[in-house]
Backbone as CSV, one residue per row, in Angstrom:
resi,resn,N_x,N_y,N_z,CA_x,CA_y,CA_z,C_x,C_y,C_z
1,UNK,194.787,137.096,77.494,194.697,137.751,78.782,195.388,139.079,78.837
2,UNK,195.568,139.728,77.658,196.216,141.035,77.623,195.402,142.111,78.357
3,UNK,194.077,141.981,78.349,193.222,143.017,78.969,193.542,143.187,80.452
4,UNK,193.799,142.112,81.175,194.109,142.210,82.596,195.377,143.022,82.832
5,UNK,196.448,142.743,82.073,197.689,143.479,82.244,197.484,144.948,81.861
6,UNK,196.574,145.177,80.878,196.271,146.550,80.492,195.612,147.307,81.632
7,UNK,194.658,146.679,82.299,194.009,147.309,83.451,195.030,147.615,84.546
8,UNK,195.947,146.686,84.747,196.974,146.873,85.763,197.824,148.101,85.469
9,UNK,198.028,148.424,84.205,198.858,149.566,83.844,198.193,150.875,84.260
10,UNK,196.886,150.873,84.325,196.179,152.110,84.698,196.223,152.364,86.215
11,UNK,196.384,151.348,86.998,196.335,151.479,88.463,197.298,152.524,89.017
12,UNK,198.569,152.565,88.593,199.471,153.550,89.207,199.035,155.002,89.005
13,UNK,198.152,155.261,88.068,197.729,156.643,87.822,196.872,157.180,88.978
14,UNK,196.133,156.305,89.668,195.252,156.807,90.725,196.029,157.452,91.872
15,UNK,197.130,156.895,92.352,197.877,157.625,93.384,198.433,158.948,92.845
16,UNK,198.927,158.905,91.600,199.410,160.146,90.998,198.285,161.168,90.895
17,UNK,197.120,160.679,90.505,195.978,161.579,90.367,195.666,162.254,91.693
18,UNK,195.644,161.509,92.787,195.355,162.092,94.090,196.477,163.045,94.505
19,UNK,197.695,162.731,94.073,198.812,163.630,94.390,198.621,164.986,93.715
20,UNK,198.172,164.954,92.478,197.964,166.220,91.774,196.777,166.991,92.353
21,UNK,195.831,166.262,92.906,194.679,166.932,93.516,195.083,167.727,94.757
22,UNK,196.085,167.257,95.483,196.452,167.954,96.710,197.200,169.252,96.419
23,UNK,197.977,169.279,95.332,198.789,170.486,95.118,197.959,171.732,94.782
24,UNK,196.882,171.642,93.962,196.094,172.867,93.747,195.480,173.408,95.038
25,UNK,194.997,172.527,95.923,194.435,173.012,97.181,195.507,173.708,98.007
26,UNK,196.724,173.225,97.885,197.831,173.872,98.589,197.991,175.306,98.087
27,UNK,197.865,175.493,96.784,197.976,176.853,96.224,196.827,177.743,96.723
28,UNK,195.620,177.165,96.800,194.475,177.989,97.196,194.609,178.473,98.637
29,UNK,195.251,177.663,99.512,195.441,178.140,100.882,196.387,179.336,100.890
30,UNK,197.385,179.323,100.008,198.275,180.480,99.920,197.498,181.708,99.455
31,UNK,196.595,181.504,98.500,195.769,182.614,98.040,194.909,183.146,99.180
32,UNK,194.342,182.254,99.977,193.528,182.684,101.118,194.355,183.516,102.092
33,UNK,195.610,183.101,102.285,196.470,183.871,103.179,196.690,185.271,102.618
34,UNK,196.840,185.368,101.308,196.993,186.685,100.689,195.746,187.530,100.933
35,UNK,194.587,186.908,100.783,193.337,187.644,101.032,193.243,188.093,102.481
36,UNK,193.653,187.236,103.384,193.633,187.604,104.800,194.527,188.806,105.065
37,UNK,195.683,188.827,104.438,196.583,189.976,104.589,195.925,191.249,104.074
38,UNK,195.219,191.126,102.960,194.523,192.295,102.416,193.457,192.789,103.388
39,UNK,192.753,191.852,104.007,191.722,192.229,104.970,192.307,193.054,106.110
40,UNK,193.510,192.677,106.544,194.136,193.419,107.635,194.406,194.863,107.215
41,UNK,194.742,195.042,105.929,195.005,196.403,105.460,193.713,197.224,105.421
42,UNK,192.597,196.563,105.184,191.328,197.285,105.077,190.642,197.442,106.423
43,UNK,191.178,196.825,107.473,190.501,196.820,108.766,190.299,198.209,109.387
44,UNK,191.115,199.234,109.075,190.866,200.539,109.714,189.445,201.077,109.544
45,UNK,188.672,200.532,108.604,187.281,200.992,108.483,186.519,200.744,109.775
46,UNK,186.843,199.644,110.468,186.159,199.366,111.734,186.622,200.328,112.827
47,UNK,187.836,200.835,112.706,188.365,201.774,113.701,187.586,203.086,113.658
48,UNK,187.091,203.449,112.462,186.367,204.708,112.314,185.129,204.767,113.194
49,UNK,184.546,203.622,113.484,183.341,203.590,114.308,183.585,204.214,115.684
50,UNK,184.812,204.133,116.159,185.140,204.668,117.483,184.895,206.173,117.533
51,UNK,185.138,206.863,116.411,185.029,208.324,116.405,183.570,208.787,116.483
52,UNK,182.627,207.860,116.337,181.219,208.249,116.382,180.638,208.192,117.792
53,UNK,181.494,208.050,118.800,180.984,208.048,120.168,180.469,209.433,120.530
54,UNK,179.587,209.482,121.526,178.962,210.742,121.906,179.967,211.708,122.531
55,UNK,181.172,211.215,122.844,182.131,212.075,123.519,182.992,212.881,122.538
56,UNK,182.658,212.849,121.252,183.438,213.644,120.306,183.197,215.120,120.575
57,UNK,184.220,215.928,120.388,184.102,217.338,120.748,183.380,218.156,119.681
58,UNK,182.906,217.485,118.637,182.018,218.163,117.683,180.568,218.068,118.152
59,UNK,180.376,217.433,119.284,179.028,217.219,119.803,178.334,218.555,120.069
60,UNK,177.032,218.615,119.757,176.294,219.882,119.896,176.186,220.330,121.344
61,UNK,176.149,219.365,122.269,176.109,219.728,123.690,177.427,220.398,124.088
62,UNK,178.528,219.845,123.567,179.839,220.442,123.859,179.910,221.859,123.291
63,UNK,179.405,222.029,122.051,179.416,223.352,121.423,178.593,224.345,122.254
64,UNK,177.441,223.864,122.715,176.549,224.726,123.499,177.201,225.110,124.828
65,UNK,177.785,224.129,125.529,178.442,224.432,126.807,179.614,225.381,126.594
66,UNK,180.319,225.185,125.484,181.449,226.064,125.194,180.955,227.501,124.988
67,UNK,179.796,227.611,124.341,179.268,228.955,124.045,178.867,229.695,125.321
68,UNK,178.536,228.967,126.387,178.215,229.620,127.661,179.364,229.453,128.671
69,UNK,180.523,229.063,128.149,181.749,228.944,128.954,181.632,227.972,130.128
70,UNK,180.880,226.899,129.923,180.731,225.892,130.977,181.057,224.494,130.452
71,UNK,182.017,224.415,129.535,182.302,223.118,128.910,182.919,222.114,129.877
72,UNK,183.304,222.586,131.073,183.849,221.639,132.061,182.786,220.641,132.524
73,UNK,181.503,220.967,132.277,180.428,220.058,132.684,180.022,219.075,131.586
74,UNK,180.757,219.107,130.498,180.402,218.260,129.345,180.276,216.788,129.737
75,UNK,181.283,216.260,130.450,181.262,214.847,130.841,180.039,214.529,131.699
76,UNK,179.647,215.476,132.558,178.473,215.264,133.415,177.219,215.050,132.576
77,UNK,177.068,215.882,131.549,175.899,215.743,130.677,175.938,214.420,129.927
78,UNK,177.096,214.104,129.331,177.220,212.904,128.508,176.965,211.649,129.339
79,UNK,177.550,211.607,130.525,177.403,210.401,131.344,175.973,210.236,131.853
80,UNK,175.174,211.292,131.777,173.760,211.202,132.140,172.852,211.142,130.910
81,UNK,173.451,210.696,129.808,172.721,210.449,128.562,172.092,211.707,127.978
82,UNK,172.664,212.850,128.305,172.225,214.091,127.665,173.320,214.459,126.663
83,UNK,173.245,213.815,125.487,174.322,213.998,124.523,173.861,214.714,123.261
84,UNK,172.670,215.280,123.319,172.229,216.138,122.211,171.247,217.175,122.751
85,UNK,171.057,218.232,121.984,170.229,219.347,122.466,168.764,218.951,122.579
86,UNK,168.356,217.980,121.775,166.974,217.506,121.863,166.726,216.901,123.244
87,UNK,167.648,216.064,123.694,167.526,215.460,125.029,167.534,216.546,126.097
88,UNK,168.370,217.537,125.874,168.519,218.620,126.842,167.181,219.338,127.055
89,UNK,166.460,219.577,125.957,165.230,220.368,126.037,164.017,219.537,126.434
90,UNK,164.125,218.196,126.310,162.939,217.374,126.536,163.051,216.489,127.767
91,UNK,164.091,216.647,128.552,164.232,215.818,129.753,163.771,216.541,131.014
92,UNK,163.037,217.628,130.865,162.554,218.382,132.036,163.694,218.698,133.003
93,UNK,164.715,219.289,132.469,165.881,219.594,133.290,165.611,220.849,134.116
94,UNK,165.782,220.696,135.426,165.649,221.839,136.322,166.900,221.924,137.194
95,UNK,166.884,222.845,138.124,168.053,223.084,138.967,168.441,221.839,139.761
96,UNK,167.440,221.106,140.239,167.739,219.893,141.005,168.418,218.837,140.131
97,UNK,167.918,218.685,138.919,168.513,217.710,137.998,169.973,218.076,137.731
98,UNK,170.205,219.348,137.476,171.569,219.797,137.197,172.485,219.538,138.389
99,UNK,171.958,219.785,139.586,172.755,219.531,140.786,173.073,218.042,140.910
100,UNK,172.090,217.209,140.556,172.280,215.764,140.665,173.343,215.265,139.687
101,UNK,173.436,215.860,138.529,174.443,215.389,137.576,175.810,216.024,137.826
102,UNK,175.908,216.873,138.848,177.232,217.324,139.272,177.535,218.793,139.076
103,UNK,176.513,219.601,138.818,176.748,221.039,138.668,176.355,221.706,139.984
104,UNK,177.343,221.922,140.807,177.085,222.367,142.190,176.915,223.878,142.316
105,UNK,177.476,224.632,141.380,177.460,226.092,141.509,176.128,226.640,141.000
106,UNK,175.431,227.337,141.902,174.070,227.822,141.595,174.062,228.683,140.341
107,UNK,175.023,229.605,140.250,175.073,230.505,139.090,175.194,229.717,137.784
108,UNK,175.967,228.645,137.844,176.146,227.832,136.627,174.852,227.131,136.243
109,UNK,174.141,226.641,137.260,172.865,225.994,136.974,171.885,226.997,136.361
110,UNK,171.844,228.206,136.928,170.947,229.233,136.393,171.321,229.601,134.963
111,UNK,172.635,229.671,134.733,173.128,230.010,133.396,172.709,228.941,132.384
112,UNK,172.832,227.681,132.781,172.448,226.567,131.904,170.945,226.585,131.657
113,UNK,170.173,226.755,132.722,168.719,226.748,132.578,168.222,227.881,131.692
114,UNK,168.792,229.058,131.872,168.364,230.192,131.044,168.762,229.964,129.583
115,UNK,169.888,229.262,129.379,170.327,228.967,128.013,169.411,227.938,127.334
116,UNK,168.930,226.975,128.137,168.026,225.946,127.585,166.705,226.563,127.161
117,UNK,166.190,227.475,127.988,164.860,228.026,127.717,164.858,229.056,126.593
118,UNK,166.038,229.498,126.172,166.091,230.470,125.063,165.425,229.926,123.813
């Protein structure tokens, strides 16, 4: 009956085996934490997207308004979805439209309209 006692000798290895299985997974969670920390360092790439908003002062509408000394109306144009020169020329902008978006001074409206039609 030696075989039975031999089988019994192998039994204690199974708890030990499961114990060793848990420790490598413990290490991998630490590695994951390291990766997460690295991700935080690389996250500023998502911040760059903010600079691509239409309100950047490199905007062509801003440049154009600056060239005719009326850049104070920039926000009015942007908030009315006129954030590029293509929109400016193709939205049938007239004096009434300009007044509606907040350009109250007649001379300024005329100045803008004459600049668009150039």
